[in-house]
ROKE-773580 format. One record per residue (C-alpha): residue number from 0; residue in one letter; chain; x, y, z. Coordinates in steps of 0.1 Angstrom, whole numbers, plus 5000, padded with zeros to 4 digits. Layout:
N
(NUM,A,A,(X,Y,Z));
...
END
This chain:
320
(0,M,A,(8257,0909,2528));
(1,I,A,(8252,0936,2499));
(2,R,A,(8280,0960,2491));
(3,I,A,(8270,0994,2476));
(4,S,A,(8297,1014,2454));
(5,P,A,(8304,1048,2462));
(6,R,A,(8299,1058,2425));
(7,F,A,(8266,1044,2427));
(8,F,A,(8254,1060,2459));
(9,L,A,(8267,1094,2445));
(10,L,A,(8249,1086,2413));
(11,A,A,(8215,1078,2432));
(12,L,A,(8219,1109,2454));
(13,A,A,(8224,1132,2419));
(14,L,A,(8193,1118,2404));
(15,G,A,(8173,1123,2437));
(16,L,A,(8184,1157,2436));
(17,L,A,(8175,1165,2405));
(18,A,A,(8143,1151,2409));
(19,I,A,(8135,1173,2439));
(20,G,A,(8143,1204,2421));
(21,P,A,(8117,1203,2395));
(22,V,A,(8093,1193,2424));
(23,S,A,(8101,1221,2442));
(24,A,A,(8100,1246,2415));
(25,Q,A,(8064,1231,2406));
(26,Y,A,(8053,1234,2442));
(27,F,A,(8064,1271,2440));
(28,R,A,(8046,1283,2406));
(29,Q,A,(8014,1259,2421));
(30,S,A,(8016,1272,2455));
(31,N,A,(7991,1300,2469));
(32,Y,A,(8013,1327,2461));
(33,W,A,(7989,1337,2431));
(34,K,A,(7963,1347,2459));
(35,T,A,(7984,1372,2467));
(36,H,A,(7979,1397,2434));
(37,R,A,(7944,1376,2423));
(38,Q,A,(7929,1411,2416));
(39,E,A,(7943,1431,2383));
(40,V,A,(7930,1465,2369));
(41,E,A,(7933,1466,2333));
(42,F,A,(7938,1497,2308));
(43,G,A,(7934,1490,2268));
(44,L,A,(7939,1512,2238));
(45,G,A,(7937,1499,2204));
(46,I,A,(7915,1502,2171));
(47,S,A,(7882,1486,2160));
(48,N,A,(7867,1474,2130));
(49,F,A,(7833,1465,2115));
(50,L,A,(7818,1435,2101));
(51,G,A,(7784,1441,2080));
(52,E,A,(7769,1452,2052));
(53,L,A,(7783,1484,2044));
(54,G,A,(7820,1489,2025));
(55,G,A,(7838,1456,2023));
(56,R,A,(7861,1438,2000));
(57,N,A,(7861,1441,1966));
(58,Q,A,(7837,1415,1963));
(59,I,A,(7800,1403,1974));
(60,G,A,(7798,1403,2012));
(61,S,A,(7811,1376,2031));
(62,P,A,(7812,1364,2067));
(63,F,A,(7836,1369,2095));
(64,V,A,(7871,1384,2089));
(65,W,A,(7870,1377,2048));
(66,D,A,(7849,1413,2041));
(67,L,A,(7873,1434,2064));
(68,E,A,(7878,1469,2055));
(69,L,A,(7914,1483,2069));
(70,S,A,(7907,1518,2059));
(71,Q,A,(7879,1518,2079));
(72,T,A,(7898,1511,2111));
(73,R,A,(7889,1534,2143));
(74,P,A,(7900,1542,2178));
(75,A,A,(7891,1521,2207));
(76,A,A,(7898,1523,2243));
(77,S,A,(7890,1500,2275));
(78,L,A,(7890,1497,2315));
(79,A,A,(7887,1465,2331));
(80,Y,A,(7888,1446,2367));
(81,R,A,(7900,1408,2367));
(82,Y,A,(7894,1387,2398));
(83,Y,A,(7913,1351,2394));
(84,L,A,(7889,1323,2407));
(85,A,A,(7921,1296,2407));
(86,R,A,(7957,1301,2393));
(87,Q,A,(7950,1301,2356));
(88,Q,A,(7910,1311,2358));
(89,S,A,(7894,1346,2362));
(90,L,A,(7864,1367,2357));
(91,R,A,(7868,1401,2340));
(92,L,A,(7844,1428,2339));
(93,R,A,(7853,1453,2313));
(94,L,A,(7839,1485,2297));
(95,T,A,(7847,1495,2260));
(96,Y,A,(7842,1526,2240));
(97,G,A,(7850,1519,2200));
(98,V,A,(7838,1537,2166));
(99,L,A,(7826,1519,2140));
(100,A,A,(7824,1527,2099));
(101,G,A,(7816,1517,2070));
(102,N,A,(7810,1531,2034));
(103,D,A,(7802,1518,2001));
(104,N,A,(7822,1540,1980));
(105,L,A,(7853,1521,1992));
(106,T,A,(7844,1487,1973));
(107,T,A,(7841,1482,1933));
(108,E,A,(7817,1455,1939));
(109,P,A,(7793,1467,1916));
(110,F,A,(7760,1464,1936));
(111,R,A,(7774,1481,1968));
(112,H,A,(7791,1507,1950));
(113,N,A,(7759,1514,1935));
(114,R,A,(7742,1513,1966));
(115,N,A,(7766,1542,1978));
(116,L,A,(7750,1537,2016));
(117,N,A,(7780,1552,2046));
(118,F,A,(7777,1551,2084));
(119,K,A,(7796,1556,2113));
(120,S,A,(7785,1548,2152));
(121,D,A,(7801,1551,2186));
(122,V,A,(7796,1515,2201));
(123,V,A,(7797,1514,2244));
(124,E,A,(7802,1477,2254));
(125,L,A,(7798,1464,2288));
(126,S,A,(7811,1426,2293));
(127,L,A,(7814,1398,2315));
(128,V,A,(7840,1371,2307));
(129,Y,A,(7857,1338,2316));
(130,E,A,(7892,1337,2311));
(131,L,A,(7914,1307,2307));
(132,H,A,(7953,1311,2308));
(133,L,A,(7970,1284,2296));
(134,Y,A,(8000,1300,2304));
(135,R,A,(8008,1326,2331));
(136,E,A,(8035,1357,2326));
(137,E,A,(8064,1350,2348));
(138,L,A,(8089,1374,2364));
(139,G,A,(8123,1363,2377));
(140,H,A,(8136,1326,2373));
(141,I,A,(8120,1292,2381));
(142,Y,A,(8129,1293,2417));
(143,D,A,(8115,1330,2425));
(144,L,A,(8145,1332,2451));
(145,R,A,(8162,1366,2456));
(146,G,A,(8202,1370,2447));
(147,V,A,(8199,1333,2435));
(148,K,A,(8212,1326,2402));
(149,G,A,(8191,1302,2376));
(150,T,A,(8171,1293,2349));
(151,K,A,(8150,1320,2335));
(152,S,A,(8111,1309,2335));
(153,G,A,(8090,1315,2304));
(154,R,A,(8076,1350,2307));
(155,V,A,(8048,1351,2283));
(156,G,A,(8014,1343,2291));
(157,L,A,(7986,1333,2269));
(158,Y,A,(7949,1329,2277));
(159,F,A,(7916,1327,2259));
(160,F,A,(7885,1343,2268));
(161,G,A,(7847,1342,2260));
(162,G,A,(7814,1356,2280));
(163,V,A,(7784,1381,2273));
(164,G,A,(7776,1417,2274));
(165,A,A,(7756,1443,2259));
(166,F,A,(7765,1473,2238));
(167,Y,A,(7750,1506,2228));
(168,F,A,(7752,1520,2192));
(169,D,A,(7736,1547,2173));
(170,P,A,(7743,1545,2135));
(171,R,A,(7746,1579,2116));
(172,A,A,(7752,1589,2080));
(173,Q,A,(7772,1619,2065));
(174,F,A,(7748,1644,2046));
(175,N,A,(7759,1679,2035));
(176,N,A,(7792,1676,2055));
(177,A,A,(7770,1668,2086));
(178,W,A,(7763,1636,2107));
(179,V,A,(7729,1626,2106));
(180,R,A,(7712,1602,2131));
(181,L,A,(7696,1572,2109));
(182,K,A,(7672,1556,2133));
(183,P,A,(7647,1582,2133));
(184,L,A,(7646,1587,2098));
(185,H,A,(7631,1552,2095));
(186,T,A,(7653,1545,2064));
(187,E,A,(7633,1509,2059));
(188,G,A,(7601,1519,2065));
(189,Q,A,(7598,1513,2103));
(190,G,A,(7568,1523,2115));
(191,L,A,(7549,1521,2082));
(192,P,A,(7529,1494,2067));
(193,G,A,(7546,1464,2058));
(194,G,A,(7582,1481,2069));
(195,A,A,(7609,1465,2088));
(196,E,A,(7607,1463,2126));
(197,D,A,(7621,1490,2146));
(198,Y,A,(7653,1486,2163));
(199,N,A,(7668,1485,2197));
(200,N,A,(7701,1508,2201));
(201,I,A,(7707,1483,2235));
(202,Q,A,(7717,1448,2224));
(203,V,A,(7732,1415,2235));
(204,C,A,(7767,1404,2224));
(205,I,A,(7788,1374,2231));
(206,P,A,(7824,1383,2234));
(207,M,A,(7853,1362,2227));
(208,G,A,(7891,1365,2219));
(209,V,A,(7928,1358,2224));
(210,G,A,(7956,1376,2244));
(211,I,A,(7991,1370,2254));
(212,R,A,(8008,1391,2284));
(213,R,A,(8045,1398,2292));
(214,A,A,(8054,1405,2330));
(215,L,A,(8077,1440,2333));
(216,T,A,(8074,1440,2371));
(217,K,A,(8062,1425,2402));
(218,Q,A,(8029,1446,2393));
(219,W,A,(8027,1457,2357));
(220,S,A,(8025,1435,2327));
(221,A,A,(8021,1444,2290));
(222,G,A,(7998,1426,2266));
(223,L,A,(7978,1425,2232));
(224,E,A,(7945,1411,2229));
(225,L,A,(7918,1405,2198));
(226,Q,A,(7886,1404,2203));
(227,Y,A,(7857,1393,2179));
(228,T,A,(7822,1404,2191));
(229,K,A,(7791,1384,2178));
(230,T,A,(7760,1405,2181));
(231,F,A,(7722,1397,2176));
(232,T,A,(7713,1423,2152));
(233,D,A,(7719,1436,2116));
(234,Y,A,(7712,1472,2122));
(235,I,A,(7747,1486,2137));
(236,D,A,(7749,1503,2099));
(237,D,A,(7708,1506,2097));
(238,V,A,(7710,1484,2068));
(239,S,A,(7696,1450,2067));
(240,T,A,(7661,1440,2047));
(241,K,A,(7648,1457,2017));
(242,Y,A,(7644,1489,2001));
(243,Y,A,(7609,1510,2012));
(244,D,A,(7589,1530,1986));
(245,N,A,(7611,1558,1989));
(246,A,A,(7581,1580,1981));
(247,A,A,(7564,1569,2013));
(248,I,A,(7595,1577,2029));
(249,L,A,(7595,1613,2015));
(250,A,A,(7561,1618,2023));
(251,A,A,(7561,1607,2061));
(252,N,A,(7599,1616,2073));
(253,G,A,(7611,1642,2048));
(254,D,A,(7638,1650,2022));
(255,I,A,(7668,1639,2042));
(256,A,A,(7652,1606,2052));
(257,A,A,(7643,1597,2014));
(258,F,A,(7678,1606,2004));
(259,L,A,(7693,1587,2031));
(260,A,A,(7672,1555,2026));
(261,D,A,(7682,1554,1988));
(262,P,A,(7713,1576,1978));
(263,S,A,(7719,1552,1950));
(264,L,A,(7744,1562,1919));
(265,N,A,(7721,1544,1892));
(266,E,A,(7752,1526,1877));
(267,L,A,(7737,1495,1873));
(268,P,A,(7715,1486,1840));
(269,W,A,(7686,1477,1860));
(270,D,A,(7666,1492,1890));
(271,A,A,(7686,1476,1918));
(272,T,A,(7668,1497,1944));
(273,G,A,(7632,1498,1937));
(274,T,A,(7608,1490,1958));
(275,N,A,(7612,1459,1976));
(276,A,A,(7646,1451,1961));
(277,Q,A,(7674,1437,1986));
(278,R,A,(7693,1466,2006));
(279,G,A,(7710,1444,2031));
(280,D,A,(7709,1409,2041));
(281,E,A,(7690,1400,2074));
(282,T,A,(7706,1366,2077));
(283,D,A,(7741,1382,2082));
(284,L,A,(7743,1397,2117));
(285,D,A,(7768,1423,2123));
(286,A,A,(7799,1419,2141));
(287,Y,A,(7830,1437,2150));
(288,L,A,(7866,1438,2157));
(289,F,A,(7885,1451,2187));
(290,L,A,(7927,1448,2189));
(291,K,A,(7944,1463,2216));
(292,F,A,(7975,1468,2237));
(293,T,A,(7967,1463,2271));
(294,A,A,(7983,1474,2305));
(295,D,A,(7978,1455,2336));
(296,W,A,(7983,1468,2373));
(297,K,A,(7981,1438,2399));
(298,M,A,(7965,1448,2434));
(299,Y,A,(7986,1432,2458));
(300,K,A,(7973,1416,2491));
(301,Y,A,(8001,1418,2516));
(302,K,A,(7986,1403,2545));
(303,S,A,(7969,1371,2546));
(304,G,A,(7958,1343,2574));
(305,S,A,(7976,1318,2554));
(306,K,A,(8012,1307,2565));
(307,K,A,(8022,1297,2533));
(308,Y,A,(8024,1332,2516));
(309,R,A,(8017,1355,2546));
(310,A,A,(8048,1375,2541));
(311,R,A,(8065,1365,2509));
(312,I,A,(8061,1401,2493));
(313,R,A,(8071,1424,2516));
(314,R,A,(8104,1400,2530));
(315,Q,A,(8114,1383,2498));
(316,K,A,(8115,1351,2519));
(317,I,A,(8101,1316,2513));
(318,V,A,(8073,1307,2538));
(319,F,A,(8062,1272,2537));
END
């Protein structure tokens, strides 16, 4: 007959309890509890910045964020609705407003500075994105029991997102202390023989980015999100292809159009802005950035047909 030592029995019992603890905590975090707050409303406030031909750093234009001009940072705001498909996956519909701007006077790169173009545009973006939450923000300790002291949970959430959207823009340039719409002026010869093709003010975009969130209360979370938006147009700043014959623009569209098509400073030893000279780079499509602080409000669902989580929020008790 095999005799079991009391010490061995106590040791096995202790190890069993330690094993049950993480399993229970894991069930608690992986249960259907998340379905009680699978809908959220989000408010965002922050800044926007433009990535395109105008302005930029003191060098030849380069793609992505390496050409970012911080002095042209402008405000941005957003309103969104989020729906969780699963505990760590969600869809988000968002409406964002921002201001984009660029000015060649801010760079010492010779070609850009001599070009002397500037613009500003309001941007309204509507997007639908898929979010993958690698970590969800948590409130309280790992067991989520009222009045029980225990190990604190990791409270910071991390997520990545990407999707599709559409945005509206309308570039304007400063002329005699007023902002003039550029599209009707056809500054690259749009509508004239051999001129550039006219562009649409509404375009498709691909928003993508990363965010972090922290739980403040059961219904409120605060976060910080960075969004990079790829577009399929090069005309957010009204600059893309070549200089058109300025005399023809003057005859067809007037003095203001001719000046804003070519307000160059004539600082270079050659004619850098003559007919068919490079005005922009149509192969380098425009993009923009949003950096925003967010506040998320969870829309709790207090009643449910599932016995697993049916009264947990209201009564603060576990229901398995």
